[in-house]
Structures are given as C-alpha cells and as structure tokens.
C-alpha positions in Angstrom: -24.8 -21.6 -21.1 -22.0 -20.8 -18.7 -21.7 -18.7 -15.6 -19.7 -15.5 -15.5 -17.7 -13.5 -12.9 -16.9 -9.9 -13.5 -14.7 -7.2 -12.0 -16.3 -3.8 -12.0 -14.8 -0.4 -11.6 -17.3 2.3 -10.8 -20.0 0.0 -12.4 -18.0 -0.6 -15.5 -17.4 -4.3 -16.1 -13.9 -5.5 -17.1 -12.1 -8.9 -16.9 -15.0 -11.2 -17.3 -14.3 -14.9 -16.8 -16.5 -17.9 -17.8 -17.0 -20.5 -15.1 -14.1 -19.1 -13.1 -12.5 -15.9 -11.8 -9.1 -14.2 -11.7 -7.5 -15.3 -8.5 -4.6 -12.8 -9.1 -7.0 -9.9 -9.1 -8.5 -11.0 -5.8 -5.1 -11.5 -4.2 -4.0 -8.0 -5.3 -7.1 -5.9 -4.4 -9.0 -7.6 -1.6 -8.9 -9.1 1.8 -11.3 -11.8 3.2 -13.1 -9.1 5.2 -14.0 -7.4 1.9 -16.3 -10.3 1.1 -20.0 -9.5 0.8 -23.0 -11.8 0.7 -26.2 -9.7 0.5 -29.6 -9.6 -1.1 -29.8 -7.1 -3.9 -32.6 -6.1 -6.3 -32.2 -7.6 -9.8 -32.1 -4.0 -11.1 -28.5 -3.9 -9.8 -27.7 -6.6 -12.4 -28.1 -3.9 -15.0 -24.5 -4.1 -16.0 -23.1 -3.3 -19.4 -22.5 -5.9 -22.0 -21.4 -5.6 -25.6 -23.9 -3.6 -27.6 -26.6 -2.9 -25.0 -27.6 -3.5 -21.4 -28.5 -6.8 -19.8 -32.2 -7.4 -19.5 -33.6 -6.6 -16.1 -35.4 -9.2 -14.1 -37.9 -8.8 -11.3 -37.2 -9.7 -7.7 -33.8 -10.0 -6.0 -30.7 -12.1 -6.0 -27.9 -12.8 -3.6 -24.7 -10.9 -4.4 -21.6 -12.8 -3.5 -18.2 -11.3 -4.1 -15.7 -8.7 -2.9 -16.3 -4.9 -2.5 -13.9 -2.1 -1.7 -13.2 1.5 -2.7 -10.8 2.5 -5.5 -8.6 4.4 -3.1 -8.0 1.3 -0.9 -7.4 -1.0 -3.9 -4.9 1.5 -5.3 -3.1 1.8 -1.9 -2.8 -2.0 -1.7 -1.1 -2.0 -5.1 1.2 0.9 -4.1 2.7 -0.7 -1.0 4.1 -3.5 -3.3 5.7 -1.0 -5.6 3.1 -0.1 -8.2 3.0 3.7 -8.8 2.1 6.1 -11.5 5.8 6.2 -12.7 6.1 2.4 -12.8 2.7 2.0 -14.5 3.8 4.6 -17.1 7.2 2.9 -17.7 5.6 -0.5 -18.1 2.9 0.9 -20.5 5.6 2.5 -22.6 7.6 -0.7 -22.8 4.6 -2.7 -23.8 3.7 -0.1 -26.4 7.2 -0.5 -28.1 6.8 -4.3 -28.2 3.3 -4.0 -29.6 4.6 -1.7 -32.4 7.5 -4.1 -33.2 5.2 -7.1 -33.3 2.6 -5.3 -35.4 -0.3 -6.0 -33.2 -2.3 -2.9 -34.2 -3.1 -1.1 -37.4 -3.1 2.1 -35.3 0.5 3.6 -34.7 0.4 2.4 -31.1 3.9 3.9 -30.3 2.3 7.4 -30.6 -0.1 6.7 -27.8 1.2 8.5 -24.7 0.4 7.1 -21.2 -1.4 10.4 -20.4 -3.6 10.0 -23.5 -4.2 6.3 -22.6 -5.5 7.3 -19.2 -7.7 9.9 -20.7 -9.2 7.4 -23.1 -10.0 4.7 -20.5 -11.3 7.4 -18.1 -13.7 8.6 -20.8 -14.8 5.1 -21.6 -15.6 4.2 -18.0 -17.3 7.5 -17.1 -19.5 7.2 -20.2 -20.3 3.5 -19.5 -20.0 2.8 -23.2 -19.2 -0.7 -24.2 -20.7 -0.8 -27.6 -17.7 -1.8 -29.8 -19.0 -0.1 -33.0 -19.7 3.2 -31.2 -16.4 3.2 -29.5 -14.2 2.3 -32.5 -16.1 4.4 -35.1 -17.4 7.2 -33.0 -16.2 9.3 -30.1 -12.9 7.5 -29.3 -11.7 6.4 -32.7 -8.8 4.1 -33.5 -7.0 4.7 -30.2 -9.6 2.9 -28.3 -9.7 0.1 -30.9 -6.2 -0.6 -29.6 -7.5 -1.1 -26.1 -10.7 -3.2 -26.5 -9.2 -6.6 -27.0 -7.1 -6.2 -23.8 -10.0 -5.1 -21.6 -8.8 -1.4 -21.5 -5.1 -2.5 -21.6 -2.7 -3.0 -24.5 -0.9 -6.2 -25.4 2.0 -6.9 -23.1 0.9 -4.5 -20.4 1.4 -6.1 -17.0 -1.7 -7.0 -15.1 -0.8 -4.9 -12.0 -0.1 -1.8 -14.2 -3.3 -2.2 -16.0 -5.3 -2.4 -12.7 -3.4 0.6 -11.3 -4.1 2.6 -14.4 -7.8 1.9 -14.3 -7.9 2.7 -10.6 -6.2 6.0 -11.3 -8.9 7.3 -13.5 -11.9 6.8 -11.3 -12.8 8.7 -8.1 -11.3 7.6 -4.8 -14.7 6.7 -3.4 -15.8 4.7 -6.5 -16.7 1.1 -5.8 -14.6 -1.8 -7.0 -16.5 -5.1 -7.0 -15.7 -8.6 -8.0 -19.1 -10.3 -8.6 -18.8 -14.0 -8.1 -22.5 -14.6 -7.6 -23.1 -16.8 -10.7 -19.9 -18.9 -10.5 -20.5 -19.6 -6.8 -24.2 -20.0 -7.1 -23.9 -22.5 -9.9 -21.1 -24.5 -8.3 -18.1 -23.5 -10.4 -16.3 -21.8 -7.4 -16.5 -22.8 -3.8 -17.1 -19.9 -1.4 -14.4 -21.1 0.9 -12.0 -21.3 -2.0 -12.8 -17.7 -2.9 -12.0 -16.5 0.6 -8.6 -18.2 0.5 -6.6 -15.1 -0.4 -2.8 -15.3 -0.8 -0.9 -12.3 0.6 2.9 -12.0 0.6 3.3 -10.0 3.7 6.0 -7.3 4.0 8.3 -8.1 6.9 9.1 -5.1 9.1 12.2 -5.2 11.2 13.0 -2.5 13.8 15.5 -1.8 16.5 13.3 -2.7 19.4 10.0 -4.0 20.9 8.4 -0.6 21.4 9.0 0.4 17.8 7.0 -2.7 16.7 4.3 -2.0 19.3 3.7 1.6 18.3 4.1 1.4 14.6 1.9 -1.7 14.3 -0.8 -0.3 16.6 -0.8 3.0 14.7 -1.0 1.2 11.4 -4.0 -0.9 12.7 -5.7 2.3 14.1 -5.2 4.6 11.1 -5.0 2.1 8.2 -6.9 -1.1 9.1 -7.3 -1.9 5.4 -3.5 -2.2 5.1 -2.6 -3.6 8.4 -2.8 -7.3 7.3 -0.2 -6.7 4.6 2.6 -6.3 7.1 4.3 -8.7 9.5 6.3 -7.4 12.5 9.1 -9.1 14.4 8.0 -10.8 17.6 10.5 -9.6 20.2 8.6 -10.9 23.3 8.0 -14.5 22.5 11.4 -15.2 21.0 13.5 -13.0 23.3 15.2 -11.3 20.3 18.0 -8.9 21.1 16.8 -5.3 20.6 19.3 -2.7 19.5 20.6 -1.2 16.3 23.7 -3.4 16.1 21.7 -6.6 16.6 19.3 -5.5 13.9 22.2 -5.2 11.4 23.4 -8.7 12.3 20.0 -10.2 11.9 19.4 -8.5 8.5 22.7 -9.8 7.2 21.8 -13.3 8.3 18.5 -13.0 6.4 20.3 -11.8 3.3 22.7 -14.6 3.5 19.8 -17.1 3.6 18.6 -15.7 0.3 15.1 -15.0 1.6 12.8 -13.6 -1.1 10.1 -11.9 1.0 9.9 -8.1 0.8 11.7 -6.9 3.9 11.6 -3.3 5.3 14.4 -2.4 7.8 13.7 0.7 10.0 16.3 2.4 12.1 15.8 5.2 14.7 16.6 8.7 13.6 19.4 9.1 16.1 23.2 8.9 16.2 23.5 5.1 16.8 20.7 4.3 14.4 22.3 6.2 11.6 25.7 4.8 12.3 24.4 1.2 12.1 22.2 2.0 9.0 25.3 3.2 7.2 27.1 -0.1 8.1 24.2 -2.1 6.8 24.0 -0.1 3.6 27.6 -1.0 2.8 26.5 -4.7 2.6 25.1 -5.9 -0.7 21.5 -6.8 0.0 18.9 -8.1 -2.4 16.4 -5.8 -4.1 13.7 -7.2 -1.7 15.4 -5.3 1.2 14.7 -1.7 1.8 16.7 0.0 4.5 15.4 3.3 5.9 15.5 5.5 9.0 12.7 7.4 10.6 12.1 10.7 8.8 13.2 14.1 10.0 10.7 16.1 12.0 10.2 19.9 11.7 8.7 19.9 15.2 12.0 19.0 16.9 14.3 21.5 15.3 14.2 23.6 18.5 13.6 20.9 21.1 14.7 21.2 24.8 17.7 19.1 25.7 19.6 18.5 28.9 23.4 18.0 29.2 25.9 18.5 32.0 26.4 22.0 30.6 22.8 22.9 31.1 19.5 23.1 29.2 19.5 24.1 25.5 17.0 24.0 22.6 18.5 22.4 19.5 17.7 20.3 16.4 17.6 16.7 17.5 17.0 15.1 14.1 19.7 12.5 13.5 20.7 12.7 17.2 17.8 11.7 19.5 14.7 10.8 17.5 13.6 7.4 18.8 10.1 6.2 18.2 8.8 8.2 21.2 9.4 11.5 19.3 6.9 10.3 16.7 4.0 9.7 19.0 2.6 13.2 18.9 3.3 16.7 20.2 0.5 16.3 22.7 2.0 13.1 24.1 5.4 14.8 24.6 3.9 17.4 26.8 3.9 17.1 30.6 2.5 19.9 32.8 2.5 22.1 29.8 6.1 21.6 28.9 7.9 19.4 26.4 9.7 16.5 28.1 13.4 17.1 27.4 16.0 14.9 25.7 19.0 13.9 27.8 22.4 13.6 26.1 24.1 10.3 26.9 27.1 8.6 25.2 29.4 10.3 22.8 29.7 8.3 19.5 33.2 8.9 18.3 32.7 7.5 14.8 29.9 10.0 14.2 31.5 12.8 16.3 28.1 13.2 17.9 26.3 12.6 21.1 23.5 10.1 21.4 20.3 11.5 23.0 17.2 9.9 24.5 13.9 11.2 25.8 14.1 11.6 29.5 10.7 10.1 30.4 10.1 7.5 27.8 7.9 5.3 29.9 5.5 8.1 30.6 5.2 9.0 26.9 4.7 5.4 26.0 1.9 4.9 28.5 0.1 8.0 27.4 0.2 6.9 23.8 -1.0 3.4 24.7 -4.1 4.9 26.4 -4.8 7.0 23.3 -4.7 4.0 21.0 -6.8 1.9 23.4 -9.4 4.6 23.9 -9.6 5.6 20.2 -9.4 9.3 21.2 -8.2 12.0 18.8 -4.5 12.8 18.9 -1.7 14.3 16.9 -0.7 11.4 14.6 1.1 13.7 12.1 4.6 12.4 13.1 3.8 8.7 13.1 2.0 9.2 9.8 5.4 10.2 8.3 6.7 6.8 9.3 3.7 5.0 7.9 3.7 6.9 4.6 7.4 6.1 4.3 6.6 2.4 4.7 3.8 2.6 2.1 6.2 4.1 -0.5 9.3 2.0 0.4 9.1 -0.4 -2.5 8.1 2.2 -5.2 
C-alpha cells in the first residue's frame, strides 16, 4: 500500500501522486515560508475520495506540507504571465486538439471557457467526487470530459489549469499541498520538499534610490511576492546610474542572449522617456519588458519653479522621478507641496527636464515610514507595483 500526496483547493483534492508529489506545483504556488508542520485532529483527514469519504480515525496526526490562500497563489502565477485571457486562449487551443484527436465522445469543441469554469466551480463547491453521480447526474457529459485530467482537459497546460481552478474559488480559500504521508513514510525528504526553484524576475532601474524604494515598498506591501524579484545592486558593484547607462546595460544583456525575465523601468520624465524610446528601437527578446513609471493624476497641477517664476502644470512625462511616487503626504513640507525645479532643456524632445527640489528630504521621510511601518499614502507606488505584476501578461 503506497503513500499519497494531494493538492487541495478549498478542501477539494486534485492532483494526487503516489509515493511522490508534483514539484512543479510547489515551485509555481509556494515559497519555503509557506511550509507548515503542525498537529491536526484526524477528522481533518476527512478528504474526498472517489465514491465516498475517507474513514475517520481517532487521535491526531502531524500535517506536513504547504499552505497559502488562493489569492496569493493566483498572484504568483500572474506575475509570470498567466492571466484569464491567456488561460482562456490555451484552453481553447487544447479543446481544438482534443476534438481533432477524438479524445472525447462529447463534442468538446462546443465547451466554452466560461462554461468550463462554471463546471469546475460547481464541482469544487459541492465537494462531489463520485464519478457516477458527476457523469450521470448533475453535470452530465461535460464534466465527463474533465474527470480524467483532474478538472482539466487533455492538452491544457498545467499553469492554465491551476489558474482556472484558482479563479473559481474565493480569494481567502485555502490551497494546501499535503505531503504528510510521503514525508512520514520516507518517500520524500523534508529538506528536499523545501528546495523550491524560483526563476526570479530581474528588475533594472535608472538608479539606486529607485531600487531602494520600489523593493522596500514591495516587501512592505506584498511580502508574499517580494522573493520573486531581484533588483540591481548599485552600491556593491558601483554601477553607473542614469537612463543612458541603463540603455547600454540592457543592450549588453540582450546581446548575451540571457533568458531570465527582465523588467526595465524608466523614470516618467523627459530624459527617461527619451532613453526608453531609444531602447525600444532595439530588437530585444520576448523576456524583456520595457516600461516607464505610470502617469499620475495627482501631478497634473503641480507647483514648478523656473527662471520665469512659479507655475502649476502637468509634470507627467517631464519630472516624475521615483520621489513623486512616494505619497502625497511625503511630498508636503510645512503644509505645501515641495515644488519641481526645471533644469536642462532636452532638444530632441523639445521639453525641459524637471526634478523635485528637495529630493533628500522626501527620501528620508519615506524611509522613516517604511522603517516604522506607519500608515501612509501608498497609492502612487502601488501603480508601479501593479504595473510590474502585470508586465509579462
């Protein structure tokens, strides 16, 4: 008699493995800090099996495995490019192949992605895993097409299948990978289970402070996604920090044929946009995503200083360095917004380049907020983070 591992979504078991487990699922959905080892009553072993429920035993057992919410697991898939539209597209492609190969008696090509999601949602919420009841009863032949693939159809990519399942359960539903039996009976080493492979997304920016504030905000607001990103180390390696140097560095990486996902972020100012345009004229690999910081509604009438005097104007695309994204409260000093000062005229863009006049002050205030964990206006930095999360979709 073998030992089994099982991935459960909202208490519904899918992807059972005998004497092993799906390393790919762990790599995609979990981090080492999601690992749990805890005593549980045997009643929690009341998981579904084909036909009826497993017999309950008295006492307790040690649960060993991974635990996270559906929302977090879904977000982790999304930052690597899995989305509703991609999952739908891949489902439809698999459906066509399944029809051509004649895998199902049911006309699988008529099964829409929306109907598919409805079906698997109903199955999970009802906790029904009795094959006869599912096929001949409530769900009919449509569900018969899903059973052999563990709520997926033949040819459907594993990532799309996981994303689809995560899409039909509540955000706070628990996703667990129960490795208790396979670890307890010696089939899987606990250290081996914690050896999770992550292909980190490399984030390249114009300067050191961009790295500091984006990474610290990411860790503060989204600790469950922080470990999926790797930021350039400007300090230890004395990397040149400006938009032009960033372009040269990215071109060098592209020439080396690097395969890692790379996210290149430019400031939303005159120089940043000029250099971003230059980089976009170069043929980069699909693993490169080149973006600028998003426009801000809050700076459409922002105070600026020039030799001609003070004027409120839209500084999007002209003077939005990272400091402008650290929060409206951080940009205030003695009740007034710290102004932007116009500097060099960029002839190629026919625009001036602007810069916040008291950058060091704003930076120090934000550092204190992050260090203390106090409430603040993170709405602008959230725009950058959300852009990063969706970059590869």
